[in-house]
N, C-alpha and C positions, 0 to 999 in steps of 0.2 A: 708332848713329844720330847724325848731326851736328846742329848747332843749326839750320841752314837747313831741313833736312827736318823737324825737330821743330816749328819755328814754322809751316811750311807746313801740316803735319798739324793743328796746334792751330788755325790760322785756319780750316781746313775745318770742324773741330768747332764753332768759334765761330759760323760761318754757319748750321750745322744747328741749334744751340741757339737762335739768334736767330729762325729760322723757326718752331721749335716754340713759343717763348714768346710771339711777337708776337700770337697769337690769344687769349691769355688775360690780357693786361695790363689792369690796372684803367683805366677810362676817366676816372676822376675825378682822376687825377694823372699827371704825366709818367712814362714808363716807366723802369724801373731800368736803369742802365748795367751791362753785364755784361763779365766778363773773357773770355779766349779759350776757357774751358771752360764758359761759360754761367752762371757764378756771379755773383751780384749784387755790385757794388763796395760795400765797406763804408767808413765814415768813419774817419779818424784824428784823434784829438784833439790837445790841446796837448802831451802827453808821449808820444804813441805811437799805436798802433792797428794796423790792417792796412795794410801797405805794398804798393805795386805798382811796376812799371816800365811806362813808356809806350814802345811800340815802333811802328815804321812798319808799316802794314798790308801794304804791298807790299815784300817784302824782295829780290825778284829784279829784275834790270834792269842797265843799263850802268853805273849809278853808285850802288850800294847803300851804305847806312850803317846805324848801329845806334841805340841808345837815346839819351836826353838826359842831359846833365850840366852842371856849371858850368864856364865858361871859366876858365882859369888866368892869362890875360894881360890881363884888362880889369878895371878898378875904376871904377864898381861892376860886379860880375860879371854876365855874361849867360848865358842858357841856350843851349847849342849841341847839335848832334847829333853823336854820336861817329862818326868816320870809319870805325871798325872795324864792319863789318856784323854781326859776331857778338857785339858788346858789348850788354849789357842797359842800360847807362847807370846812373844813380843811382836809388835807390828814392825814391818820392814818397808822400806822404800826402795824401788829399783830405778837406777839412773843410767840411761844408755850412754854409749860413747859419744853419740851425736845428740847434744842437748835439745836440738830442734825437733828430734823425733819424739812424738808423744806416745807411741806404741812400743811395747817391749816385744822383740821378735826372737824366735828360736835361733840358737847358735850364734848369737851376737853378744859382744862384750857389754857387760853391765856391772855397775857397782851395786852392792846390796848394803843397806844401812838400817840399823835398828833405830826405832823411835823410843827414846827413854834416856837412861843415864847409867854410868858405870862408876864404881868406886875408884878405879885405877886406870881409866883411859878417857881422854877427852874426845876421842874419835870413836864412833860406833859403826864405822865402815868395816865390813868383813874383809879379812885378808888371810892368806896362807902364811902361817908362822914358820919360823925356821925349824928344821928337823929336830924332833925331840930326842935328846941324848939318851934318855932311859928306854924309850919305847921304839924309837926309829920312825915314829909316825910324823906326818905333816898335818898338824891340827889346824882347824879353821878358828881364827880368833877375831878380835876387833882391834882397831888402831890403824886401819888402812887409810888411804887418801881418796877423797872424792874427786873424780875427774883427773885432769893433767896426765893423760896417757903417755907412757914412756918407760924407760928402764927403771926409774925410781919408784914407779907405782905398779909395776907389772903384777905384783902379788895381790893387788886389790881388785882384780877383774875376774868375773865368773861368767858362765854361760848357762842358759836354760835350754835343755834339749828334750825333744819328745822321747818318751821311754815307755814301752808297753802301752797301757791305756792312759797314761798321764805324762809326767815329766820327770826329769832328773836334773840335778845341778852338776856342773862340770867345771873343772879348772883347766883351761887351755887358752890363755889369753893371746889375742892377736894384735895387741896394742904396741908391741915392740918386735919388729921384724928381725932384729939382730940378737935378741935375747934367747938363751937356751932355757926353756921352761919344761916342767914336768906336766904332761897332759894326762890327767886322771879324773875319774868321777869323784864326786863327794859322797861319802857313805858314813855309816855309823860305826864307831869303835867303842867298845865298852872297856872302861878301866878296871882296876882291881877292886874298886868299890862298887862296881856295877853302874857307874855313871856313863850315860851315852854321850859321847863327844863326836862332833863332826870332824872328819879327817879325809884326806885323799885316800881312795880305796879302789880296789878292783871290783868291788860289789856296789853298784849304784843303789841309791836310796830313792824310791819312787815317791814323788810328792805331788800335791795339788795346791792351788792358791785360792784364798778366800778373802774378801774384803769385809772386815768387821764393822765398817761404818755404814 
């Protein structure tokens, strides 16, 4: 069974699990984010935890692509989508605002951190970069701060929200009540070379989660 058939089958299972679980979710708190097998996403702490890969929910089409990784030709590094549709990309850890919470929940502030290394950044925590002078885009890069919610780290917090039959990533941090932030979805922007870069967008990018371990 090739990867495309595997992920198609897994996504169908994910939809079935979502249907089964949605009637019993607690109403007092946001629902748990689930992977393609219906398992709750668990948090990853400072030195490890359960890792996942973020994959496009729709893998078929005229212009397929794979998971997310760090660009090798930009400093500070940016988060890009692999051109290889069969690539899982790099493993990420999700760390919630409250470190005592073991489950990642929708519409809650989380840090996203790559597992690996970068040539020009000691931190692999995702962050929204400053507005790009040439394109006017707000790209997603690494170099953010893990934890320490507040004005100095506001660009390092994301949310996972339900979208269509899966999920989307969104930037709309709640960690600083006095900060003025841009609330937008995270989507894909192609540069002049055809490279797919993550950026704030009016067009959400539908994603699913899978544990490679």
